[in-house]
KEPAFI-120106 format. One record per atom (N, C-alpha, C): x, y, z negated; atom name; residue number from 1; residue in one letter. Coordinates in nm, 2 decimals, padded with zeros to 4 digits. Example, Ala and Ser with C-alpha at 12.3 -4.5 7.8 and 13.67 -1.06 7.14 Angstrom:
BEGIN
01.32	-00.57	-00.78	N	1	A
01.23	-00.45	-00.78	CA	1	A
01.32	-00.33	-00.78	C	1	A
01.28	-00.22	-00.71	N	2	S
01.37	-00.11	-00.71	CA	2	S
01.29	00.00	-00.79	C	2	S
***
This chain:
BEGIN
00.07	-00.11	-00.02	N	1	M
00.02	-00.01	00.02	CA	1	M
00.07	00.14	00.01	C	1	M
00.07	00.21	00.05	N	2	L
00.13	00.35	00.07	CA	2	L
00.04	00.43	00.01	C	2	L
00.14	00.50	-00.03	N	3	L
00.06	00.64	-00.09	CA	3	L
00.18	00.76	-00.08	C	3	L
00.05	00.84	-00.03	N	4	G
00.14	01.01	-00.04	CA	4	G
00.08	01.08	-00.13	C	4	G
00.18	01.20	-00.16	N	5	F
00.17	01.28	-00.26	CA	5	F
00.16	01.44	-00.16	C	5	F
00.09	01.51	-00.22	N	6	K
00.14	01.63	-00.15	CA	6	K
00.19	01.74	-00.22	C	6	K
00.26	01.84	-00.18	N	7	T
00.34	01.90	-00.28	CA	7	T
00.38	02.04	-00.21	C	7	T
00.34	02.15	-00.28	N	8	E
00.37	02.27	-00.24	CA	8	E
00.44	02.37	-00.31	C	8	E
00.55	02.42	-00.19	N	9	L
00.63	02.47	-00.26	CA	9	L
00.65	02.61	-00.31	C	9	L
00.68	02.72	-00.37	N	10	Y
00.67	02.82	-00.42	CA	10	Y
00.81	02.91	-00.40	C	10	Y
00.89	02.92	-00.31	N	11	P
01.03	02.92	-00.34	CA	11	P
01.03	03.07	-00.39	C	11	P
01.10	03.15	-00.46	N	12	N
01.16	03.30	-00.45	CA	12	N
01.21	03.30	-00.38	C	12	N
01.28	03.44	-00.36	N	13	N
01.34	03.53	-00.26	CA	13	N
01.45	03.47	-00.24	C	13	N
01.51	03.41	-00.30	N	14	K
01.67	03.35	-00.31	CA	14	K
01.64	03.22	-00.24	C	14	K
01.56	03.17	-00.32	N	15	Q
01.54	03.03	-00.21	CA	15	Q
01.47	03.03	-00.13	C	15	Q
01.44	03.13	-00.04	N	16	K
01.35	03.12	00.08	CA	16	K
01.46	03.17	00.21	C	16	K
01.56	03.23	00.11	N	17	T
01.68	03.27	00.20	CA	17	T
01.76	03.16	00.24	C	17	T
01.81	03.09	00.13	N	18	L
01.88	02.91	00.16	CA	18	L
01.79	02.89	00.24	C	18	L
01.69	02.82	00.23	N	19	L
01.60	02.77	00.29	CA	19	L
01.62	02.82	00.47	C	19	L
01.63	02.88	00.49	N	20	A
01.64	02.99	00.60	CA	20	A
01.78	02.95	00.66	C	20	A
01.85	02.96	00.58	N	21	K
02.00	02.94	00.65	CA	21	K
02.02	02.79	00.68	C	21	K
01.96	02.74	00.60	N	22	H
02.02	02.55	00.61	CA	22	H
01.91	02.51	00.75	C	22	H
01.81	02.60	00.77	N	23	A
01.74	02.54	00.91	CA	23	A
01.82	02.63	01.01	C	23	A
01.88	02.71	01.00	N	24	G
01.93	02.78	01.11	CA	24	G
02.10	02.71	01.14	C	24	G
02.16	02.65	01.03	N	25	V
02.27	02.58	01.04	CA	25	V
02.25	02.44	01.13	C	25	V
02.10	02.39	01.05	N	26	A
02.08	02.25	01.15	CA	26	A
02.03	02.31	01.27	C	26	A
01.95	02.40	01.30	N	27	R
01.93	02.40	01.47	CA	27	R
02.08	02.41	01.51	C	27	R
02.15	02.49	01.51	N	28	H
02.27	02.55	01.58	CA	28	H
02.32	02.43	01.62	C	28	H
02.42	02.34	01.49	N	29	A
02.47	02.22	01.51	CA	29	A
02.39	02.12	01.60	C	29	A
02.25	02.11	01.59	N	30	Y
02.19	02.06	01.70	CA	30	Y
02.16	02.07	01.83	C	30	Y
02.16	02.18	01.83	N	31	N
02.12	02.25	01.98	CA	31	N
02.31	02.26	02.04	C	31	N
02.41	02.24	01.93	N	32	W
02.56	02.24	02.00	CA	32	W
02.60	02.08	01.99	C	32	W
02.51	02.01	01.94	N	33	G
02.57	01.87	02.01	CA	33	G
02.51	01.81	02.14	C	33	G
02.38	01.89	02.16	N	34	L
02.31	01.86	02.28	CA	34	L
02.36	01.94	02.40	C	34	L
02.44	02.07	02.35	N	35	W
02.55	02.12	02.46	CA	35	W
02.62	02.02	02.48	C	35	W
02.71	01.97	02.39	N	36	L
02.83	01.89	02.46	CA	36	L
02.75	01.75	02.52	C	36	L
02.65	01.67	02.44	N	37	T
02.62	01.58	02.52	CA	37	T
02.58	01.59	02.66	C	37	T
02.54	01.71	02.70	N	38	K
02.49	01.76	02.82	CA	38	K
02.62	01.76	02.90	C	38	K
02.72	01.84	02.87	N	39	N
02.87	01.83	02.94	CA	39	N
02.94	01.70	02.96	C	39	N
02.90	01.60	02.87	N	40	I
02.95	01.48	02.89	CA	40	I
02.85	01.41	02.99	C	40	I
02.78	01.44	03.00	N	41	L
02.65	01.34	03.07	CA	41	L
02.67	01.43	03.23	C	41	L
02.75	01.56	03.24	N	42	N
02.75	01.61	03.40	CA	42	N
02.90	01.55	03.40	C	42	N
02.98	01.56	03.34	N	43	H
03.12	01.48	03.36	CA	43	H
03.14	01.32	03.44	C	43	H
03.05	01.25	03.34	N	44	N
03.00	01.14	03.38	CA	44	N
02.96	01.14	03.52	C	44	N
02.87	01.22	03.52	N	45	F
02.79	01.21	03.69	CA	45	F
02.89	01.24	03.80	C	45	F
02.99	01.35	03.77	N	46	N
03.07	01.40	03.86	CA	46	N
03.16	01.28	03.91	C	46	N
03.24	01.22	03.80	N	47	N
03.37	01.13	03.80	CA	47	N
03.34	01.04	03.78	C	47	N
03.25	00.90	03.82	N	48	P
03.22	00.82	03.78	CA	48	P
03.35	00.68	03.76	C	48	P
03.45	00.72	03.80	N	49	S
03.60	00.68	03.72	CA	49	S
03.64	00.74	03.65	C	49	S
03.62	00.83	03.58	N	50	G
03.68	00.88	03.47	CA	50	G
03.58	00.90	03.35	C	50	G
03.49	00.82	03.30	N	51	K
03.38	00.83	03.26	CA	51	K
03.44	00.86	03.09	C	51	K
03.36	00.95	03.04	N	52	L
03.41	00.99	02.88	CA	52	L
03.27	00.90	02.77	C	52	L
03.35	00.88	02.69	N	53	K
03.20	00.81	02.62	CA	53	K
03.16	00.87	02.48	C	53	K
03.00	00.88	02.46	N	54	F
02.93	00.93	02.41	CA	54	F
02.98	00.96	02.25	C	54	F
02.98	01.09	02.20	N	55	P
03.04	01.10	02.03	CA	55	P
02.96	01.00	01.96	C	55	P
02.99	00.92	01.83	N	56	T
02.93	00.91	01.70	CA	56	T
02.92	01.02	01.70	C	56	T
02.79	01.02	01.55	N	57	A
02.75	01.12	01.47	CA	57	A
02.92	01.19	01.37	C	57	A
02.95	01.07	01.37	N	58	I
03.14	01.09	01.29	CA	58	I
03.22	01.17	01.38	C	58	I
03.21	01.17	01.47	N	59	D
03.28	01.26	01.61	CA	59	D
03.22	01.38	01.66	C	59	D
03.08	01.39	01.61	N	60	L
03.02	01.54	01.61	CA	60	L
03.08	01.63	01.53	C	60	L
03.05	01.56	01.45	N	61	H
03.10	01.61	01.32	CA	61	H
03.23	01.65	01.27	C	61	H
03.33	01.57	01.31	N	62	K
03.46	01.60	01.34	CA	62	K
03.47	01.73	01.44	C	62	K
03.42	01.72	01.56	N	63	L
03.48	01.83	01.64	CA	63	L
03.38	01.92	01.57	C	63	L
03.27	01.95	01.56	N	64	L
03.22	02.06	01.49	CA	64	L
03.33	02.12	01.36	C	64	L
03.36	02.07	01.27	N	65	V
03.43	02.11	01.17	CA	65	V
03.57	02.20	01.22	C	65	V
03.64	02.10	01.33	N	66	A
03.77	02.16	01.39	CA	66	A
03.73	02.28	01.51	C	66	A
03.61	02.28	01.58	N	67	M
03.60	02.36	01.69	CA	67	M
03.48	02.49	01.69	C	67	M
03.36	02.47	01.57	N	68	V
03.26	02.51	01.52	CA	68	V
03.25	02.62	01.43	C	68	V
03.29	02.57	01.33	N	69	K
03.29	02.62	01.19	CA	69	K
03.41	02.75	01.22	C	69	K
03.53	02.72	01.23	N	70	P
03.59	02.86	01.22	CA	70	P
03.56	02.99	01.26	C	70	P
03.48	02.98	01.39	N	71	N
03.43	03.07	01.42	CA	71	N
03.30	03.14	01.36	C	71	N
03.26	03.05	01.32	N	72	N
03.09	03.08	01.24	CA	72	N
03.12	03.07	01.07	C	72	N
03.15	03.19	01.03	N	73	Y
03.13	03.20	00.91	CA	73	Y
03.05	03.17	00.82	C	73	Y
02.93	03.17	00.88	N	74	W
02.78	03.15	00.80	CA	74	W
02.79	03.01	00.78	C	74	W
02.87	02.92	00.85	N	75	Y
02.87	02.74	00.81	CA	75	Y
02.90	02.74	00.69	C	75	Y
02.95	02.83	00.64	N	76	Y
03.03	02.79	00.52	CA	76	Y
02.91	02.82	00.38	C	76	Y
02.83	02.88	00.43	N	77	E
02.71	02.95	00.30	CA	77	E
02.64	02.84	00.27	C	77	E
02.63	02.73	00.37	N	78	V
02.55	02.61	00.35	CA	78	V
02.61	02.47	00.29	C	78	V
02.52	02.38	00.21	N	79	S
02.56	02.27	00.23	CA	79	S
02.59	02.19	00.34	C	79	S
02.68	02.11	00.39	N	80	I
02.75	02.06	00.49	CA	80	I
02.64	01.92	00.54	C	80	I
02.57	01.91	00.46	N	81	G
02.52	01.78	00.47	CA	81	G
02.39	01.79	00.57	C	81	G
02.35	01.94	00.63	N	82	C
02.25	01.98	00.65	CA	82	C
02.26	01.94	00.84	C	82	C
02.44	01.97	00.80	N	83	A
02.43	01.95	00.98	CA	83	A
02.48	01.81	00.98	C	83	A
02.56	01.71	00.91	N	84	S
02.55	01.60	00.87	CA	84	S
02.45	01.51	00.97	C	84	S
02.33	01.54	00.86	N	85	I
02.20	01.51	00.87	CA	85	I
02.15	01.50	01.01	C	85	I
02.16	01.62	01.07	N	86	C
02.16	01.65	01.18	CA	86	C
02.16	01.59	01.33	C	86	C
02.33	01.55	01.30	N	87	F
02.36	01.49	01.40	CA	87	F
02.34	01.31	01.40	C	87	F
02.28	01.28	01.26	N	88	E
02.26	01.16	01.27	CA	88	E
02.14	01.13	01.35	C	88	E
02.01	01.22	01.35	N	89	V
01.91	01.23	01.40	CA	89	V
01.90	01.26	01.53	C	89	V
02.02	01.31	01.56	N	90	F
02.03	01.34	01.74	CA	90	F
02.12	01.21	01.80	C	90	F
02.15	01.15	01.74	N	91	I
02.23	01.02	01.79	CA	91	I
02.11	00.92	01.81	C	91	I
02.02	00.92	01.68	N	92	R
01.93	00.83	01.74	CA	92	R
01.83	00.89	01.84	C	92	R
01.81	00.99	01.81	N	93	W
01.71	01.06	01.93	CA	93	W
01.82	01.03	02.07	C	93	W
01.89	01.02	02.12	N	94	L
01.99	01.00	02.17	CA	94	L
01.97	00.86	02.24	C	94	L
02.02	00.77	02.14	N	95	E
02.03	00.63	02.18	CA	95	E
01.88	00.54	02.24	C	95	E
01.77	00.65	02.20	N	96	A
01.62	00.59	02.22	CA	96	A
01.63	00.64	02.40	C	96	A
01.65	00.72	02.45	N	97	L
01.65	00.79	02.54	CA	97	L
01.76	00.70	02.67	C	97	L
01.89	00.65	02.57	N	98	L
01.98	00.58	02.72	CA	98	L
01.92	00.42	02.67	C	98	L
***
């Protein structure tokens, strides 16, 4: 038997700001992973002999830390977990497509 509970949140202004920042980082990380994957697909389509492998969630996270975080200081204002979970969801979505 499944039970469901409805919960309402009443965040204060500081919590609303943190929620918005986490959502923004997750959105940016997801879109960045999508952009990178589209570039890999285009490369593999144009170069059948030199195909690149698709990155895993761990690979995406390592690339994000190396390439994106130094240029975007606001990534350091939130928990890194939101980007990591975002990549896991993205990889599951990508595997469902392929």
